[in-house]
N, C-alpha and C positions, 0 to 999 in steps of 0.2 A: 506493498499497502504507500502511495504516496502522500506527503505533507509538506505543504509549505507554513512555516514557521517565523516565526518575527520573534525575536528577544529583546528585549529593550533591561539597560545593566542599571542600575542605582546602588553603587556601592557608599555604604557611606565614611563621608567628609574624614571622621574621626578612627576609621580604623588604620591602626599599626599598618606602617609602611611594612615592616618583614612579613605580616599575616596578613595584607595585602598583592604584595610580591609570590607567597606564597600558594595563594588561592590562582589566582592568576598560573602560574606554574602547570599546578596541576591541570586547569580545567583547558590548557594548551594542549597538553601532553592527553588529555582523555577526549580531544575532542577532534586529533587526528588519530587517533586510534579509530575512532570510530570512522572517520573518513576512508581510511588505507580498508577497515571493513567492508564499507562498500554503502551502508547505514548513514551516512550522513552523505548525501549526494554529493550538494554543493554548496557552498557558506560564501555569503557575500555583504559588507561593512555597508551600512545607512549612513552616508555622505552626512554628514555634522548631529550625530548625533551617538551616544555609546551603544549600539545596538546590531544585529545582523539579521538579516531574514537566509534563513536557510533551505533547504530541500532533504528531504529524508524520504529515506525507500525500508519499509522496516515491515515484519511480518502481519502488524494488528495495532490497534488503540496501544493495549497494551505492555508492547515491546516500547511504544516509543515514548510511551507515562515512565517506564523504567531508568532509558534513555534520558528526559529529561529531569527527572527529579535525580540522578546521580550528579548530574554538573557539579560542580565545585562551588560556581555562581549564581547555582537558581533560589537561592535562599536571598540573595540582591538581586531578583530576575522579575519582569513584569512578560509572561510569555501567551502569546496568539497562535493558535493551530486552526487551520485550517486543511482538510482534508480533500485530494485531487483523485478527477474522473478523467476520464478521457473525452476529452468533448466528442461528439461528432461527426462537426464537419473535418478532423483534425487528420491531415495526408500521410501522416509519418506510422509507421509503428511501433518502434521505440517510448523508451521515457527518456528518454534525456534532453 
């Protein structure tokens, strides 16, 4: 199943720098592992915001929830999820 996911990050300004750096390092490693596996298919930054738009290709809603709730930045995010379905007028056969 394909999902369009927007993630807006809201880190507290008073978060100690060492803690912030550790969370960001864990987040990067976790997201890159999922990208290598193919479950996190695309990720784009949103200009002017601490946010991204991503495409996930996962087995089901439960797997997406597991991935998102496992993000080290999850406690500091507002997440919007939209399931994606092939449009009947699409001419391509793949989901890329």
